[in-house]
Z-matrix of the N, CA and C atoms (Angstrom, degrees):
N
C 1 1.444
C 2 1.527 1 110.89
N 3 1.347 2 116.89 1 -42.51
C 4 1.465 3 120.09 2 -178.05
C 5 1.512 4 111.22 3 -65.46
N 6 1.336 5 117.58 4 -35.74
C 7 1.458 6 120.74 5 177.65
C 8 1.518 7 109.81 6 -64.95
N 9 1.312 8 116.26 7 -42.57
C 10 1.469 9 120.72 8 178.68
C 11 1.527 10 109.89 9 -63.13
N 12 1.322 11 116.62 10 -45.53
C 13 1.460 12 120.88 11 -179.57
C 14 1.533 13 110.32 12 -62.97
N 15 1.326 14 116.97 13 -42.56
C 16 1.466 15 120.49 14 179.32
C 17 1.520 16 110.37 15 -64.67
N 18 1.331 17 116.49 16 -39.08
C 19 1.460 18 120.41 17 178.59
C 20 1.522 19 111.22 18 -63.83
N 21 1.315 20 116.03 19 -40.70
C 22 1.469 21 120.06 20 178.86
C 23 1.521 22 110.12 21 -63.96
N 24 1.329 23 116.76 22 -45.29
C 25 1.469 24 120.31 23 178.88
C 26 1.519 25 110.80 24 -59.89
N 27 1.321 26 116.70 25 -45.52
C 28 1.456 27 121.69 26 -177.87
C 29 1.519 28 110.47 27 -64.64
N 30 1.330 29 117.29 28 -45.98
C 31 1.460 30 121.34 29 -179.27
C 32 1.527 31 111.21 30 -62.66
N 33 1.307 32 117.24 31 -45.36
C 34 1.458 33 120.80 32 -179.93
C 35 1.523 34 110.49 33 -65.89
N 36 1.307 35 116.23 34 -41.10
C 37 1.464 36 119.83 35 179.76
C 38 1.511 37 112.01 36 -65.58
N 39 1.347 38 117.84 37 -41.72
C 40 1.463 39 121.06 38 -177.85
C 41 1.516 40 111.51 39 -70.01
N 42 1.297 41 117.06 40 -40.71
C 43 1.461 42 119.62 41 -176.36
C 44 1.520 43 112.79 42 -81.53
N 45 1.324 44 116.93 43 -17.53
C 46 1.460 45 119.81 44 -179.06
C 47 1.515 46 111.40 45 62.18
N 48 1.313 47 115.77 46 34.83
C 49 1.461 48 119.47 47 -177.71
C 50 1.509 49 110.72 48 -78.90
N 51 1.299 50 113.32 49 173.27
C 52 1.463 51 119.78 50 177.43
C 53 1.514 52 108.54 51 -104.06
N 54 1.319 53 116.43 52 143.04
C 55 1.453 54 122.32 53 176.92
C 56 1.513 55 107.31 54 -106.35
N 57 1.329 56 114.76 55 120.16
C 58 1.468 57 120.96 56 177.74
C 59 1.520 58 112.56 57 56.92
N 60 1.297 59 117.40 58 33.57
C 61 1.448 60 120.43 59 176.91
C 62 1.526 61 113.53 60 78.87
N 63 1.319 62 119.00 61 6.41
C 64 1.454 63 122.25 62 179.11
C 65 1.527 64 108.16 63 -113.51
N 66 1.291 65 115.93 64 160.44
C 67 1.453 66 119.96 65 175.63
C 68 1.516 67 107.91 66 -63.28
N 69 1.343 68 117.16 67 132.72
C 70 1.460 69 118.81 68 -177.73
C 71 1.527 70 109.49 69 -77.35
N 72 1.288 71 114.08 70 119.18
C 73 1.452 72 120.36 71 172.35
C 74 1.520 73 106.34 72 -125.09
N 75 1.298 74 117.56 73 162.22
C 76 1.471 75 119.35 74 -175.92
C 77 1.530 76 113.36 75 -55.85
N 78 1.311 77 117.22 76 -37.50
C 79 1.472 78 119.71 77 -178.12
C 80 1.521 79 111.69 78 -65.83
N 81 1.346 80 117.96 79 -45.07
C 82 1.463 81 120.18 80 -179.69
C 83 1.524 82 111.13 81 -68.95
N 84 1.326 83 117.24 82 -34.67
C 85 1.463 84 120.48 83 177.63
C 86 1.525 85 109.90 84 -64.92
N 87 1.323 86 116.54 85 -45.24
C 88 1.463 87 121.18 86 179.40
C 89 1.519 88 110.56 87 -64.12
N 90 1.316 89 117.03 88 -43.56
C 91 1.459 90 121.11 89 179.84
C 92 1.523 91 110.89 90 -61.01
N 93 1.313 92 117.73 91 -47.54
C 94 1.455 93 121.34 92 -179.65
C 95 1.530 94 111.00 93 -66.47
N 96 1.315 95 117.57 94 -40.81
C 97 1.459 96 121.03 95 178.59
C 98 1.523 97 110.45 96 -63.75
N 99 1.321 98 116.65 97 -42.80
C 100 1.468 99 120.37 98 178.20
C 101 1.523 100 111.37 99 -63.86
N 102 1.321 101 117.57 100 -38.70
C 103 1.454 102 120.95 101 177.94
C 104 1.524 103 110.59 102 -63.81
N 105 1.330 104 116.59 103 -44.33
C 106 1.456 105 120.45 104 179.83
C 107 1.530 106 111.29 105 -65.81
N 108 1.318 107 117.03 106 -39.82
C 109 1.461 108 120.56 107 177.26
C 110 1.521 109 110.76 108 -64.45
N 111 1.328 110 117.37 109 -40.14
C 112 1.459 111 120.50 110 179.48
C 113 1.521 112 110.17 111 -64.52
N 114 1.335 113 117.41 112 -40.59
C 115 1.459 114 120.50 113 176.27
C 116 1.525 115 110.34 114 -60.09
N 117 1.321 116 116.42 115 -42.82
C 118 1.458 117 120.62 116 179.24
C 119 1.514 118 110.79 117 -66.85
N 120 1.330 119 116.94 118 -44.60
C 121 1.461 120 120.82 119 -179.04
C 122 1.519 121 111.66 120 -63.15
N 123 1.290 122 117.31 121 -36.87
C 124 1.462 123 120.90 122 -179.29
C 125 1.522 124 112.16 123 -85.06
N 126 1.319 125 115.79 124 -0.39
C 127 1.464 126 122.11 125 -179.83
C 128 1.512 127 112.12 126 55.61
N 129 1.300 128 116.24 127 40.23
C 130 1.458 129 120.76 128 178.84
C 131 1.514 130 108.67 129 -109.61
N 132 1.283 131 114.88 130 148.13
C 133 1.453 132 119.23 131 179.68
C 134 1.521 133 108.81 132 -68.17
N 135 1.330 134 116.82 133 124.53
C 136 1.456 135 117.44 134 175.65
C 137 1.527 136 110.00 135 -73.14
N 138 1.291 137 115.83 136 141.99
C 139 1.455 138 121.02 137 176.86
C 140 1.526 139 107.37 138 -78.49
N 141 1.320 140 116.78 139 133.02
C 142 1.456 141 121.23 140 -174.24
C 143 1.527 142 111.36 141 -60.68
N 144 1.302 143 117.51 142 -45.96
C 145 1.460 144 120.18 143 -178.68
C 146 1.524 145 109.08 144 -91.16
N 147 1.311 146 115.19 145 97.15
C 148 1.460 147 118.55 146 -177.59
C 149 1.530 148 111.48 147 -74.88
N 150 1.321 149 117.34 148 -10.93
C 151 1.459 150 119.25 149 174.94
C 152 1.532 151 110.28 150 -69.17
N 153 1.302 152 116.19 151 -30.22
C 154 1.449 153 120.61 152 -179.79
C 155 1.526 154 108.75 153 -90.18
N 156 1.304 155 115.71 154 79.74
C 157 1.458 156 121.23 155 -177.09
C 158 1.523 157 111.63 156 -69.61
N 159 1.311 158 117.91 157 -24.18
C 160 1.457 159 119.82 158 -179.41
C 161 1.533 160 111.15 159 -66.87
N 162 1.335 161 117.22 160 -36.73
C 163 1.468 162 120.30 161 177.38
C 164 1.516 163 110.16 162 -66.36
N 165 1.306 164 116.82 163 -42.61
C 166 1.463 165 121.92 164 178.57
C 167 1.526 166 110.15 165 -62.97
N 168 1.315 167 115.87 166 -43.94
C 169 1.459 168 119.93 167 179.37
C 170 1.523 169 111.36 168 -65.84
N 171 1.315 170 116.42 169 -35.27
C 172 1.468 171 119.99 170 178.85
C 173 1.530 172 110.79 171 -65.21
N 174 1.339 173 116.94 172 -41.24
C 175 1.458 174 120.38 173 178.46
C 176 1.527 175 110.19 174 -65.54
N 177 1.326 176 116.97 175 -44.19
C 178 1.466 177 120.30 176 179.12
C 179 1.528 178 111.13 177 -63.09
N 180 1.332 179 116.46 178 -39.43
C 181 1.461 180 120.20 179 178.03
C 182 1.520 181 110.31 180 -65.81
N 183 1.327 182 116.85 181 -40.53
C 184 1.464 183 121.12 182 178.72
C 185 1.524 184 110.65 183 -62.32
N 186 1.325 185 117.25 184 -41.97
C 187 1.466 186 121.17 185 178.16
C 188 1.521 187 109.90 186 -61.18
N 189 1.322 188 116.42 187 -48.80
C 190 1.464 189 119.97 188 -179.53
C 191 1.524 190 111.62 189 -63.10
N 192 1.323 191 117.05 190 -42.73
C 193 1.468 192 120.72 191 179.39
C 194 1.523 193 111.37 192 -63.08
N 195 1.335 194 116.94 193 -44.43
C 196 1.461 195 120.65 194 -179.73
C 197 1.525 196 111.17 195 -66.62
N 198 1.318 197 116.58 196 -38.25
C 199 1.463 198 121.28 197 179.40
C 200 1.534 199 110.34 198 -61.93
N 201 1.327 200 115.83 199 -45.38
C 202 1.472 201 120.55 200 178.83
C 203 1.531 202 110.76 201 -69.05
N 204 1.329 203 116.88 202 -44.19
C 205 1.466 204 121.28 203 -178.03
C 206 1.525 205 111.22 204 -62.66
N 207 1.329 206 117.17 205 -36.96
C 208 1.454 207 121.30 206 177.95
C 209 1.530 208 110.24 207 -58.11
N 210 1.315 209 116.09 208 -44.05
C 211 1.464 210 120.61 209 -179.39
C 212 1.530 211 111.60 210 -70.76
N 213 1.322 212 116.82 211 -40.13
C 214 1.469 213 120.66 212 179.44
C 215 1.528 214 110.20 213 -64.40
N 216 1.319 215 116.62 214 -44.62
C 217 1.470 216 120.75 215 179.57
C 218 1.529 217 110.65 216 -63.00
N 219 1.319 218 116.70 217 -41.24
C 220 1.466 219 119.85 218 179.04
C 221 1.525 220 110.59 219 -65.09
N 222 1.332 221 117.66 220 -37.60
C 223 1.462 222 120.62 221 175.76
C 224 1.533 223 111.08 222 -62.73
N 225 1.331 224 117.37 223 -38.59
C 226 1.465 225 121.12 224 176.94
C 227 1.533 226 110.64 225 -64.14
N 228 1.321 227 116.02 226 -40.89
C 229 1.467 228 120.19 227 178.54
C 230 1.521 229 109.81 228 -61.66
N 231 1.320 230 116.85 229 -47.89
C 232 1.466 231 120.05 230 -177.48
C 233 1.529 232 111.37 231 -67.27
N 234 1.314 233 117.13 232 -34.24
C 235 1.471 234 120.14 233 176.17
C 236 1.525 235 110.43 234 -64.29
N 237 1.316 236 116.15 235 -42.45
C 238 1.471 237 120.49 236 -179.73
C 239 1.524 238 111.29 237 -66.52
N 240 1.309 239 116.59 238 -36.31
C 241 1.457 240 120.75 239 -176.74
C 242 1.529 241 111.47 240 -77.10
N 243 1.315 242 117.17 241 -36.63
C 244 1.469 243 120.20 242 -176.63
C 245 1.524 244 112.93 243 -88.72
N 246 1.313 245 117.40 244 -9.58
C 247 1.471 246 120.13 245 179.24
C 248 1.529 247 109.55 246 -71.04
N 249 1.337 248 115.42 247 146.19
C 250 1.469 249 117.59 248 177.86
C 251 1.536 250 110.10 249 -68.84
N 252 1.306 251 114.30 250 153.10
C 253 1.469 252 118.55 251 178.87
C 254 1.509 253 111.30 252 103.17
N 255 1.318 254 114.38 253 -170.57
C 256 1.461 255 121.19 254 -178.46
C 257 1.517 256 111.14 255 -76.75
N 258 1.304 257 115.01 256 149.17
C 259 1.463 258 121.72 257 178.11
C 260 1.526 259 108.47 258 -91.06
N 261 1.324 260 115.98 259 135.94
C 262 1.459 261 121.76 260 175.07
C 263 1.537 262 107.00 261 -88.16
N 264 1.322 263 116.10 262 92.53
C 265 1.456 264 121.14 263 -175.12
C 266 1.529 265 112.78 264 -66.52
N 267 1.324 266 116.79 265 -31.37
C 268 1.465 267 119.78 266 177.12
C 269 1.524 268 111.07 267 -63.23
N 270 1.316 269 115.53 268 -42.94
C 271 1.467 270 120.47 269 177.58
C 272 1.523 271 110.65 270 -65.03
N 273 1.332 272 116.74 271 -40.62
C 274 1.472 273 120.48 272 178.55
C 275 1.528 274 111.03 273 -64.17
N 276 1.324 275 116.87 274 -37.46
C 277 1.469 276 120.12 275 177.90
C 278 1.528 277 110.00 276 -61.66
N 279 1.332 278 116.53 277 -41.77
C 280 1.473 279 120.05 278 178.11
C 281 1.527 280 111.36 279 -65.36
N 282 1.338 281 116.48 280 -42.06
C 283 1.466 282 120.31 281 178.85
C 284 1.527 283 110.79 282 -63.33
N 285 1.322 284 117.30 283 -40.97
C 286 1.465 285 120.58 284 179.59
C 287 1.528 286 110.72 285 -65.99
N 288 1.326 287 116.37 286 -35.43
C 289 1.459 288 120.40 287 176.40
C 290 1.528 289 110.46 288 -63.97
N 291 1.338 290 116.05 289 -44.22
C 292 1.476 291 120.44 290 177.88
C 293 1.518 292 111.55 291 -62.82
N 294 1.326 293 116.73 292 -41.61
C 295 1.465 294 120.64 293 178.35
C 296 1.524 295 110.11 294 -61.31
N 297 1.321 296 116.42 295 -44.48
C 298 1.461 297 120.50 296 179.10
C 299 1.520 298 112.68 297 -61.37
N 300 1.329 299 116.84 298 -40.22
C 301 1.471 300 119.14 299 -179.55
C 302 1.528 301 111.30 300 -70.06
N 303 1.332 302 117.55 301 -38.92
C 304 1.479 303 120.44 302 177.36
C 305 1.522 304 110.00 303 -64.70
N 306 1.329 305 116.76 304 -43.27
C 307 1.463 306 120.84 305 -179.74
C 308 1.532 307 110.90 306 -65.23
N 309 1.314 308 117.39 307 -39.70
C 310 1.470 309 120.63 308 178.42
C 311 1.523 310 111.32 309 -64.07
N 312 1.332 311 116.39 310 -41.41
C 313 1.461 312 119.37 311 178.71
C 314 1.527 313 110.53 312 -67.70
N 315 1.324 314 117.43 313 -37.37
C 316 1.469 315 120.04 314 175.20
C 317 1.526 316 110.46 315 -61.31
N 318 1.312 317 116.17 316 -42.30
C 319 1.469 318 120.23 317 179.41
C 320 1.530 319 110.40 318 -60.84
N 321 1.325 320 116.34 319 -38.00
C 322 1.465 321 120.74 320 178.98
C 323 1.525 322 111.49 321 -68.75
N 324 1.328 323 117.04 322 -42.52
C 325 1.466 324 121.11 323 -173.79
C 326 1.527 325 114.43 324 -83.92
N 327 1.312 326 117.89 325 -27.55
C 328 1.458 327 120.91 326 178.87
C 329 1.524 328 109.72 327 -89.33
N 330 1.301 329 115.90 328 141.50
C 331 1.458 330 120.21 329 176.27
C 332 1.524 331 106.73 330 -98.64
N 333 1.308 332 114.75 331 95.68
C 334 1.459 333 121.15 332 178.79
C 335 1.520 334 108.10 333 -117.59
N 336 1.328 335 117.20 334 151.87
C 337 1.464 336 118.01 335 177.08
C 338 1.522 337 110.16 336 -63.80
N 339 1.305 338 115.48 337 158.07
C 340 1.465 339 119.81 338 -178.81
C 341 1.523 340 109.33 339 -63.54
N 342 1.321 341 115.04 340 134.81
C 343 1.458 342 120.39 341 -179.77
C 344 1.521 343 109.88 342 -72.70
N 345 1.325 344 114.59 343 140.51
C 346 1.449 345 119.24 344 175.85
C 347 1.518 346 107.80 345 -72.77
N 348 1.323 347 115.64 346 134.55
C 349 1.457 348 118.19 347 -177.93
C 350 1.522 349 109.45 348 -75.34
N 351 1.310 350 113.60 349 143.75
C 352 1.454 351 119.49 350 176.95
C 353 1.511 352 107.80 351 -126.97
N 354 1.323 353 115.34 352 167.73
C 355 1.456 354 118.94 353 -179.09
C 356 1.513 355 109.35 354 -63.79
N 357 1.322 356 115.01 355 133.53
C 358 1.463 357 120.49 356 -178.96
C 359 1.519 358 109.54 357 -76.66
N 360 1.317 359 114.04 358 135.24
C 361 1.456 360 120.99 359 178.10
C 362 1.520 361 108.01 360 -69.90
N 363 1.338 362 116.19 361 126.66
C 364 1.463 363 120.12 362 -178.62
C 365 1.520 364 109.47 363 -83.53
N 366 1.323 365 114.98 364 133.88
C 367 1.455 366 121.15 365 179.75
C 368 1.526 367 107.60 366 -107.64
N 369 1.313 368 115.55 367 114.72
C 370 1.460 369 119.75 368 178.44
C 371 1.524 370 108.80 369 -104.45
N 372 1.332 371 115.61 370 -178.44
C 373 1.458 372 119.67 371 178.66
C 374 1.520 373 111.21 372 -64.81
N 375 1.345 374 117.18 373 -29.37
C 376 1.457 375 120.24 374 -180.00
C 377 1.531 376 111.16 375 -65.67
N 378 1.339 377 117.23 376 -35.01
C 379 1.461 378 119.47 377 -177.60
C 380 1.516 379 112.32 378 -72.51
N 381 1.346 380 117.26 379 -9.46
C 382 1.455 381 117.89 380 177.68
C 383 1.520 382 112.30 381 -83.65
N 384 1.302 383 118.10 382 -6.04
C 385 1.457 384 120.62 383 177.34
C 386 1.525 385 109.47 384 -67.83
N 387 1.320 386 115.19 385 153.65
C 388 1.461 387 121.95 386 -172.92
C 389 1.521 388 113.46 387 -57.92
N 390 1.333 389 118.76 388 -45.19
C 391 1.468 390 119.92 389 -176.95
C 392 1.528 391 111.28 390 -67.20
N 393 1.336 392 116.45 391 -41.19
C 394 1.460 393 119.60 392 176.69
C 395 1.529 394 110.80 393 -65.72
N 396 1.315 395 115.71 394 -37.05
C 397 1.464 396 120.22 395 178.93
C 398 1.532 397 110.20 396 -61.01
N 399 1.319 398 116.74 397 -44.25
C 400 1.475 399 120.68 398 177.18
C 401 1.515 400 111.23 399 -59.84
N 402 1.335 401 116.33 400 -44.10
C 403 1.471 402 120.20 401 179.90
C 404 1.532 403 111.46 402 -62.71
N 405 1.331 404 115.76 403 -40.95
C 406 1.470 405 119.62 404 178.20
C 407 1.524 406 111.03 405 -65.58
N 408 1.337 407 117.33 406 -36.14
C 409 1.462 408 120.30 407 177.23
C 410 1.525 409 111.57 408 -67.00
N 411 1.316 410 117.46 409 -36.22
C 412 1.466 411 120.61 410 177.55
C 413 1.527 412 110.18 411 -65.77
N 414 1.326 413 117.10 412 -41.98
C 415 1.469 414 120.40 413 176.14
C 416 1.534 415 110.83 414 -64.58
N 417 1.315 416 115.79 415 -38.93
C 418 1.469 417 120.93 416 177.62
C 419 1.529 418 110.14 417 -62.08
N 420 1.321 419 116.39 418 -41.88
C 421 1.459 420 121.51 419 178.88
C 422 1.525 421 110.79 420 -58.90
N 423 1.312 422 117.18 421 -40.03
C 424 1.471 423 120.68 422 179.35
C 425 1.529 424 111.26 423 -62.19
N 426 1.323 425 116.45 424 -38.72
C 427 1.467 426 120.37 425 178.83
C 428 1.530 427 110.24 426 -66.08
N 429 1.334 428 116.76 427 -43.30
C 430 1.473 429 120.41 428 179.25
C 431 1.525 430 110.01 429 -63.18
N 432 1.329 431 117.22 430 -42.67
C 433 1.467 432 120.79 431 178.80
C 434 1.528 433 110.27 432 -63.68
N 435 1.333 434 117.73 433 -42.95
C 436 1.470 435 120.71 434 177.52
C 437 1.523 436 111.14 435 -59.28
N 438 1.330 437 115.91 436 -42.57
C 439 1.468 438 119.76 437 179.06
C 440 1.524 439 110.98 438 -64.63
N 441 1.320 440 116.63 439 -48.05
C 442 1.468 441 120.76 440 -175.56
C 443 1.524 442 112.75 441 -67.87
N 444 1.324 443 117.54 442 -28.93
C 445 1.466 444 120.14 443 -177.59
C 446 1.523 445 112.90 444 -100.12
N 447 1.312 446 117.49 445 8.85
C 448 1.462 447 120.75 446 177.50
C 449 1.526 448 108.92 447 -58.95
N 450 1.339 449 118.14 448 129.16
C 451 1.471 450 121.01 449 -178.17
C 452 1.525 451 114.61 450 -56.14
N 453 1.312 452 117.33 451 -21.15
C 454 1.466 453 119.35 452 179.49
C 455 1.530 454 111.48 453 -65.02
N 456 1.344 455 116.82 454 -25.68
C 457 1.458 456 120.83 455 177.94
C 458 1.520 457 112.17 456 -95.37
N 459 1.303 458 117.21 457 -14.32
C 460 1.457 459 120.93 458 -176.16
C 461 1.522 460 112.51 459 -88.15
N 462 1.324 461 117.28 460 -34.73
C 463 1.461 462 122.04 461 -176.52
C 464 1.517 463 109.01 462 -126.63
N 465 1.320 464 116.33 463 126.37
C 466 1.467 465 121.16 464 -176.51
C 467 1.520 466 112.54 465 -65.81
N 468 1.312 467 118.25 466 -27.36
C 469 1.462 468 120.79 467 -175.84
C 470 1.522 469 113.51 468 -88.48
N 471 1.319 470 118.15 469 -0.19
C 472 1.457 471 121.24 470 -179.20
C 473 1.523 472 108.85 471 -90.94
N 474 1.326 473 115.76 472 112.67
C 475 1.456 474 120.81 473 175.94
C 476 1.524 475 106.67 474 -132.36
N 477 1.319 476 115.51 475 89.64
C 478 1.456 477 121.17 476 176.81
C 479 1.511 478 107.50 477 -118.25
N 480 1.301 479 114.90 478 131.91
C 481 1.456 480 119.60 479 -176.14
C 482 1.524 481 111.48 480 -63.24
N 483 1.329 482 117.22 481 -34.80
C 484 1.464 483 119.67 482 179.17
C 485 1.521 484 111.35 483 -64.77
N 486 1.333 485 116.50 484 -40.77
C 487 1.472 486 120.51 485 177.90
C 488 1.524 487 110.63 486 -66.32
N 489 1.330 488 116.04 487 -39.97
C 490 1.466 489 120.02 488 178.93
C 491 1.526 490 110.67 489 -65.64
N 492 1.330 491 117.00 490 -39.93
C 493 1.466 492 120.31 491 177.79
C 494 1.527 493 110.67 492 -65.28
N 495 1.339 494 116.23 493 -39.84
C 496 1.460 495 119.41 494 178.79
C 497 1.528 496 110.74 495 -64.87
N 498 1.340 497 117.06 496 -41.70
C 499 1.467 498 120.68 497 177.71
C 500 1.524 499 110.32 498 -61.91
N 501 1.319 500 116.94 499 -41.56
C 502 1.460 501 121.27 500 178.85
C 503 1.525 502 110.96 501 -64.41
N 504 1.324 503 116.65 502 -42.98
C 505 1.463 504 121.43 503 178.92
C 506 1.530 505 110.51 504 -63.70
N 507 1.344 506 116.55 505 -44.57
C 508 1.464 507 120.46 506 178.77
C 509 1.521 508 111.07 507 -62.16
N 510 1.334 509 117.16 508 -42.25
C 511 1.458 510 120.73 509 -179.55
C 512 1.530 511 111.00 510 -64.82
N 513 1.325 512 116.70 511 -41.85
C 514 1.468 513 120.08 512 177.36
C 515 1.534 514 110.54 513 -63.24
N 516 1.329 515 116.35 514 -39.03
C 517 1.469 516 120.87 515 178.26
C 518 1.520 517 110.62 516 -65.42
N 519 1.333 518 116.61 517 -40.83
C 520 1.472 519 120.79 518 178.64
C 521 1.527 520 110.27 519 -60.56
N 522 1.314 521 116.23 520 -45.16
C 523 1.471 522 120.18 521 -179.24
C 524 1.528 523 110.60 522 -63.14
N 525 1.320 524 116.19 523 -47.13
C 526 1.468 525 120.91 524 -177.77
C 527 1.527 526 111.56 525 -65.72
N 528 1.325 527 116.41 526 -48.77
C 529 1.468 528 119.79 527 -175.89
C 530 1.529 529 112.01 528 -71.32
N 531 1.323 530 117.58 529 -32.78
C 532 1.469 531 118.20 530 178.42
C 533 1.523 532 110.25 531 -63.02
N 534 1.315 533 115.78 532 -37.39
C 535 1.469 534 119.78 533 177.16
C 536 1.526 535 110.77 534 -65.74
N 537 1.326 536 116.54 535 -45.57
C 538 1.469 537 120.27 536 178.87
C 539 1.526 538 111.46 537 -63.17
N 540 1.323 539 116.39 538 -43.04
C 541 1.465 540 120.58 539 -179.20
C 542 1.532 541 111.33 540 -67.43
N 543 1.318 542 116.18 541 -34.28
C 544 1.470 543 119.84 542 176.85
C 545 1.526 544 109.70 543 -63.00
N 546 1.334 545 116.51 544 -43.93
C 547 1.467 546 120.84 545 178.91
C 548 1.532 547 110.72 546 -62.32
N 549 1.328 548 115.58 547 -43.19
C 550 1.468 549 119.44 548 179.71
C 551 1.521 550 111.14 549 -64.98
N 552 1.334 551 116.32 550 -42.00
C 553 1.466 552 119.80 551 179.59
C 554 1.517 553 110.80 552 -64.64
N 555 1.305 554 117.48 553 -37.90
C 556 1.458 555 120.99 554 178.18
C 557 1.527 556 110.61 555 -64.46
N 558 1.338 557 117.47 556 -41.85
C 559 1.480 558 120.85 557 177.38
C 560 1.523 559 110.54 558 -63.83
N 561 1.337 560 116.37 559 -43.15
C 562 1.466 561 120.09 560 -179.40
C 563 1.529 562 110.75 561 -67.32
N 564 1.329 563 117.55 562 -34.00
C 565 1.467 564 120.95 563 178.59
C 566 1.529 565 109.80 564 -63.53
N 567 1.313 566 117.75 565 -36.12
C 568 1.465 567 121.63 566 179.47
C 569 1.520 568 111.45 567 -71.16
N 570 1.341 569 116.69 568 -31.90
C 571 1.461 570 121.47 569 179.86
C 572 1.523 571 112.01 570 -75.32
N 573 1.332 572 115.53 571 -32.88
C 574 1.471 573 118.90 572 -173.61
C 575 1.487 574 109.55 573 -101.75
């Protein structure tokens, strides 16, 4: 990283170019370099027009909001499933739909390596039964927790490709399973 940063400083200094339409001075070069490094470290897509900071801030806010909402929605799902009494499958179907949309938007906004494909879990008529549905939701919860607690999101300076691949795999699993669970909840809602 330091070699890259030094090369950028040297190139900008030698060419006397302008950074973002302003006269290049050491402070603006450092500020822009730090911003670009932070985007890379956070694995977020940098916005092409860095002059439009409001667009960049909006994307970052959307990522943070979706990340938090994903966890809140999953907590609501687990509360509904572990609460005594009957499960409101229609409500769970809506929650799973919301989780899927938040996860899909996170996948769009985060720059993560492509997830390695794994064998898709087959959903039969037996898995639509209430007890199996609860078990599948508990497994789903573990995936969401793994994604949310991945060190790549906890510490800005952690950039490990294995962690990024795991986050990508977890996110892909969340999207896929939320869709499957939504379908199962909808079927169970019709039965009950």
